[in-house]
ROLUMPA-981703 format. One record per residue (C-alpha): x, y, z negated; residue number from 1. Coordinates in steps of 0.5 Angstrom, whole numbers, plus 500, padded with zeros to 3 digits. Layout:
<marbas>
px->X, py->Y, pz->Z, num->NUM
...
</marbas>
This chain:
<marbas>
px->513, py->418, pz->592, num->1
px->519, py->416, pz->593, num->2
px->525, py->418, pz->587, num->3
px->530, py->421, pz->587, num->4
px->537, py->419, pz->586, num->5
px->542, py->422, pz->585, num->6
px->546, py->427, pz->578, num->7
px->543, py->428, pz->572, num->8
px->546, py->434, pz->573, num->9
px->542, py->435, pz->581, num->10
px->536, py->430, pz->578, num->11
px->534, py->436, pz->573, num->12
px->536, py->441, pz->578, num->13
px->530, py->440, pz->582, num->14
px->526, py->438, pz->576, num->15
px->527, py->446, pz->575, num->16
px->525, py->447, pz->581, num->17
px->519, py->444, pz->582, num->18
px->516, py->447, pz->577, num->19
px->519, py->454, pz->578, num->20
px->514, py->452, pz->585, num->21
px->508, py->450, pz->582, num->22
px->509, py->457, pz->578, num->23
px->509, py->460, pz->583, num->24
px->504, py->456, pz->586, num->25
px->499, py->458, pz->581, num->26
px->500, py->466, pz->580, num->27
px->500, py->465, pz->587, num->28
px->492, py->462, pz->586, num->29
px->491, py->467, pz->580, num->30
px->492, py->472, pz->585, num->31
px->487, py->470, pz->591, num->32
px->482, py->470, pz->586, num->33
px->483, py->477, pz->583, num->34
px->482, py->480, pz->591, num->35
px->476, py->476, pz->591, num->36
px->472, py->479, pz->585, num->37
px->475, py->486, pz->586, num->38
px->472, py->485, pz->593, num->39
px->465, py->483, pz->592, num->40
px->465, py->488, pz->587, num->41
px->466, py->493, pz->593, num->42
px->461, py->489, pz->598, num->43
px->457, py->489, pz->592, num->44
px->457, py->497, pz->592, num->45
px->457, py->498, pz->598, num->46
px->450, py->495, pz->599, num->47
px->448, py->499, pz->593, num->48
px->449, py->506, pz->597, num->49
px->448, py->504, pz->603, num->50
px->440, py->501, pz->600, num->51
px->440, py->508, pz->597, num->52
px->441, py->511, pz->604, num->53
px->437, py->506, pz->608, num->54
px->431, py->507, pz->603, num->55
px->432, py->515, pz->604, num->56
px->432, py->515, pz->611, num->57
px->427, py->511, pz->613, num->58
px->422, py->516, pz->608, num->59
px->425, py->521, pz->613, num->60
px->423, py->518, pz->619, num->61
px->415, py->515, pz->618, num->62
px->415, py->524, pz->615, num->63
px->418, py->526, pz->621, num->64
px->412, py->523, pz->626, num->65
px->413, py->529, pz->631, num->66
px->416, py->536, pz->633, num->67
px->418, py->539, pz->627, num->68
px->424, py->545, pz->626, num->69
px->432, py->543, pz->623, num->70
px->430, py->547, pz->617, num->71
px->424, py->543, pz->616, num->72
px->428, py->537, pz->617, num->73
px->434, py->540, pz->612, num->74
px->428, py->541, pz->607, num->75
px->425, py->535, pz->607, num->76
px->432, py->531, pz->607, num->77
px->433, py->535, pz->601, num->78
px->427, py->532, pz->597, num->79
px->426, py->525, pz->599, num->80
px->436, py->525, pz->597, num->81
px->433, py->529, pz->590, num->82
px->427, py->524, pz->589, num->83
px->430, py->518, pz->590, num->84
px->436, py->520, pz->586, num->85
px->430, py->520, pz->580, num->86
px->426, py->515, pz->581, num->87
px->435, py->511, pz->581, num->88
px->435, py->514, pz->574, num->89
px->429, py->513, pz->571, num->90
px->430, py->506, pz->573, num->91
px->439, py->507, pz->570, num->92
px->434, py->509, pz->564, num->93
px->429, py->504, pz->563, num->94
px->436, py->499, pz->564, num->95
px->439, py->503, pz->558, num->96
px->433, py->502, pz->554, num->97
px->431, py->495, pz->554, num->98
px->439, py->493, pz->554, num->99
px->438, py->497, pz->546, num->100
px->431, py->494, pz->544, num->101
px->435, py->486, pz->546, num->102
px->440, py->489, pz->541, num->103
px->435, py->492, pz->536, num->104
px->432, py->484, pz->537, num->105
px->440, py->481, pz->536, num->106
px->440, py->486, pz->529, num->107
px->433, py->483, pz->526, num->108
px->433, py->475, pz->527, num->109
px->442, py->476, pz->524, num->110
px->439, py->480, pz->519, num->111
px->433, py->475, pz->518, num->112
px->438, py->469, pz->519, num->113
px->443, py->473, pz->514, num->114
px->437, py->473, pz->508, num->115
px->434, py->466, pz->509, num->116
px->442, py->463, pz->509, num->117
px->442, py->468, pz->502, num->118
px->436, py->466, pz->498, num->119
px->439, py->458, pz->498, num->120
px->439, py->455, pz->492, num->121
px->447, py->452, pz->491, num->122
px->445, py->446, pz->487, num->123
px->445, py->440, pz->488, num->124
px->438, py->438, pz->483, num->125
px->433, py->443, pz->487, num->126
px->437, py->441, pz->493, num->127
px->435, py->433, pz->491, num->128
px->428, py->434, pz->489, num->129
px->426, py->439, pz->495, num->130
px->429, py->435, pz->500, num->131
px->424, py->430, pz->496, num->132
px->418, py->434, pz->495, num->133
px->418, py->438, pz->502, num->134
px->412, py->433, pz->506, num->135
px->408, py->435, pz->501, num->136
px->409, py->441, pz->498, num->137
px->411, py->444, pz->506, num->138
px->414, py->451, pz->507, num->139
px->411, py->454, pz->502, num->140
px->417, py->450, pz->497, num->141
px->421, py->455, pz->499, num->142
px->419, py->461, pz->495, num->143
px->421, py->457, pz->490, num->144
px->429, py->458, pz->493, num->145
px->435, py->462, pz->488, num->146
px->440, py->462, pz->486, num->147
px->443, py->456, pz->481, num->148
px->445, py->460, pz->474, num->149
px->450, py->454, pz->472, num->150
px->454, py->454, pz->479, num->151
px->462, py->458, pz->476, num->152
px->461, py->466, pz->481, num->153
px->467, py->469, pz->476, num->154
px->472, py->469, pz->482, num->155
px->465, py->472, pz->488, num->156
px->466, py->480, pz->489, num->157
px->463, py->482, pz->483, num->158
px->461, py->491, pz->484, num->159
px->459, py->491, pz->477, num->160
px->465, py->487, pz->474, num->161
px->469, py->491, pz->478, num->162
px->467, py->497, pz->476, num->163
px->467, py->496, pz->468, num->164
px->475, py->494, pz->469, num->165
px->477, py->500, pz->472, num->166
px->473, py->503, pz->466, num->167
px->478, py->499, pz->461, num->168
px->484, py->500, pz->465, num->169
px->483, py->508, pz->465, num->170
px->480, py->508, pz->457, num->171
px->488, py->504, pz->455, num->172
px->491, py->508, pz->460, num->173
px->489, py->515, pz->457, num->174
px->490, py->512, pz->450, num->175
px->496, py->509, pz->451, num->176
px->498, py->517, pz->455, num->177
px->496, py->519, pz->448, num->178
px->500, py->515, pz->444, num->179
px->506, py->517, pz->447, num->180
px->505, py->525, pz->447, num->181
px->505, py->524, pz->440, num->182
px->510, py->520, pz->440, num->183
px->514, py->525, pz->444, num->184
px->512, py->531, pz->439, num->185
px->515, py->527, pz->434, num->186
px->520, py->530, pz->431, num->187
px->527, py->527, pz->428, num->188
px->535, py->529, pz->425, num->189
px->539, py->528, pz->431, num->190
px->546, py->528, pz->427, num->191
px->553, py->529, pz->432, num->192
px->560, py->532, pz->432, num->193
px->563, py->537, pz->437, num->194
px->570, py->534, pz->439, num->195
px->575, py->537, pz->440, num->196
px->580, py->533, pz->438, num->197
px->577, py->532, pz->431, num->198
px->570, py->532, pz->429, num->199
px->566, py->538, pz->427, num->200
px->560, py->535, pz->425, num->201
px->553, py->538, pz->425, num->202
px->545, py->538, pz->424, num->203
px->540, py->539, pz->429, num->204
px->533, py->537, pz->430, num->205
px->529, py->535, pz->436, num->206
px->522, py->533, pz->439, num->207
px->522, py->526, pz->442, num->208
px->520, py->528, pz->447, num->209
px->527, py->533, pz->449, num->210
px->531, py->532, pz->454, num->211
px->539, py->532, pz->454, num->212
px->539, py->539, pz->457, num->213
px->534, py->541, pz->451, num->214
px->538, py->538, pz->446, num->215
px->545, py->541, pz->448, num->216
px->542, py->548, pz->449, num->217
px->540, py->548, pz->442, num->218
px->546, py->544, pz->439, num->219
px->551, py->550, pz->443, num->220
px->546, py->556, pz->441, num->221
px->549, py->554, pz->434, num->222
px->556, py->552, pz->436, num->223
px->558, py->559, pz->439, num->224
px->559, py->562, pz->432, num->225
px->564, py->557, pz->430, num->226
px->568, py->557, pz->437, num->227
px->571, py->561, pz->441, num->228
px->572, py->558, pz->447, num->229
px->564, py->556, pz->446, num->230
px->562, py->563, pz->447, num->231
px->563, py->564, pz->454, num->232
px->560, py->557, pz->456, num->233
px->554, py->554, pz->459, num->234
px->550, py->548, pz->458, num->235
px->552, py->544, pz->465, num->236
px->559, py->544, pz->462, num->237
px->558, py->540, pz->456, num->238
px->557, py->532, pz->455, num->239
px->554, py->528, pz->451, num->240
px->557, py->521, pz->450, num->241
px->553, py->518, pz->444, num->242
px->556, py->509, pz->443, num->243
px->562, py->512, pz->448, num->244
px->557, py->513, pz->454, num->245
px->557, py->519, pz->457, num->246
px->548, py->520, pz->457, num->247
px->545, py->525, pz->462, num->248
px->542, py->532, pz->463, num->249
px->536, py->529, pz->465, num->250
px->534, py->524, pz->460, num->251
px->530, py->525, pz->454, num->252
px->531, py->520, pz->446, num->253
px->524, py->517, pz->448, num->254
px->526, py->514, pz->454, num->255
px->533, py->511, pz->450, num->256
px->527, py->509, pz->443, num->257
px->522, py->506, pz->449, num->258
px->528, py->502, pz->452, num->259
px->532, py->500, pz->446, num->260
px->538, py->502, pz->451, num->261
px->544, py->500, pz->447, num->262
px->551, py->502, pz->447, num->263
px->558, py->499, pz->447, num->264
px->559, py->500, pz->440, num->265
px->552, py->502, pz->438, num->266
px->545, py->503, pz->440, num->267
px->542, py->509, pz->443, num->268
px->535, py->509, pz->441, num->269
px->537, py->512, pz->433, num->270
px->542, py->518, pz->432, num->271
px->542, py->518, pz->423, num->272
px->549, py->516, pz->423, num->273
px->554, py->512, pz->420, num->274
px->561, py->510, pz->418, num->275
px->565, py->508, pz->425, num->276
px->566, py->501, pz->425, num->277
px->571, py->503, pz->429, num->278
px->576, py->505, pz->423, num->279
px->573, py->499, pz->418, num->280
px->572, py->493, pz->422, num->281
px->573, py->489, pz->428, num->282
px->569, py->494, pz->433, num->283
px->568, py->488, pz->438, num->284
px->564, py->487, pz->432, num->285
px->557, py->490, pz->432, num->286
px->553, py->492, pz->427, num->287
px->546, py->495, pz->427, num->288
px->547, py->502, pz->426, num->289
px->549, py->508, pz->430, num->290
px->554, py->513, pz->430, num->291
px->555, py->520, pz->431, num->292
px->554, py->522, pz->439, num->293
px->560, py->527, pz->441, num->294
px->557, py->535, pz->443, num->295
px->565, py->535, pz->449, num->296
px->567, py->541, pz->453, num->297
px->567, py->537, pz->462, num->298
px->574, py->541, pz->461, num->299
px->577, py->538, pz->455, num->300
px->575, py->530, pz->458, num->301
px->578, py->532, pz->463, num->302
px->585, py->533, pz->461, num->303
px->585, py->528, pz->455, num->304
px->581, py->521, pz->458, num->305
px->587, py->518, pz->459, num->306
px->587, py->517, pz->451, num->307
px->582, py->514, pz->446, num->308
px->578, py->515, pz->445, num->309
px->576, py->519, pz->451, num->310
px->579, py->513, pz->455, num->311
px->574, py->508, pz->452, num->312
px->567, py->513, pz->454, num->313
px->563, py->512, pz->462, num->314
px->556, py->514, pz->465, num->315
px->550, py->511, pz->462, num->316
px->548, py->506, pz->467, num->317
px->541, py->504, pz->465, num->318
px->542, py->497, pz->468, num->319
px->548, py->495, pz->466, num->320
px->548, py->490, pz->460, num->321
px->553, py->491, pz->454, num->322
px->552, py->484, pz->452, num->323
px->560, py->482, pz->449, num->324
px->557, py->485, pz->443, num->325
px->552, py->481, pz->437, num->326
px->549, py->484, pz->431, num->327
px->552, py->481, pz->424, num->328
</marbas>
């Protein structure tokens, strides 16, 4: 075959055309083979139908010798066709039964093979002894094969062990749930200050599982008699500010206690009262103390959020950490 001599681009183009032609030739060969297979299947079907009707025709000719009426001819033909169809149906049933029997035998052979494999020993010592004594003992020695008790099978699936682990997990979960509910039912004293520019300190008793909204509702009931602007106010119009963070209404005190949440100027998980460190010392140094939370009207906050202390308040974000404060 003569080699092509030319530019590299033309050589690449020629190679691409050769590959494309080879691919088309392969596709044509596959298409021809598919057409040939379809033709063979069709010819087989035609032969079956032709054999069926040829047998009926031959039987009809042999049974209607001489002159017969048209009705007798039709009746004889219908009877022969029914008989032929019955024979074909019986043959198909026999073939189906044969296939079922073969499938059962295959399943039985697979089960027997699995049973034999499961009876093999994993012990190397037993395997060596079996190889030495196999010639003397013969097939009878296979009855003593079994699993090696010295092999670690803890990594293998074990239904009993999994059920035991599931039962233990469920018991631990129920125990943890009971302890959590017990802690949530414990009562504590929450000291807060109604803030309208100056502090008015109050205390209420709350369960640790109570939400901020429930706390504000209870605090509002004790404040309405002393403050006129709160008489028509609802819980949704109040804010609870703890350690310079505005706490959402749906959070519970238990959430802050369990998470050991911290604010900008102290912990959020204790609700007793100490003096404000910002009035006594450096505000950037946090003591292990808690300050009274503030109950504030939203309308007051919107009017005064540009001045201290409202300018320091911001919404609570559980993902945000206040690492610049240290405990002294």
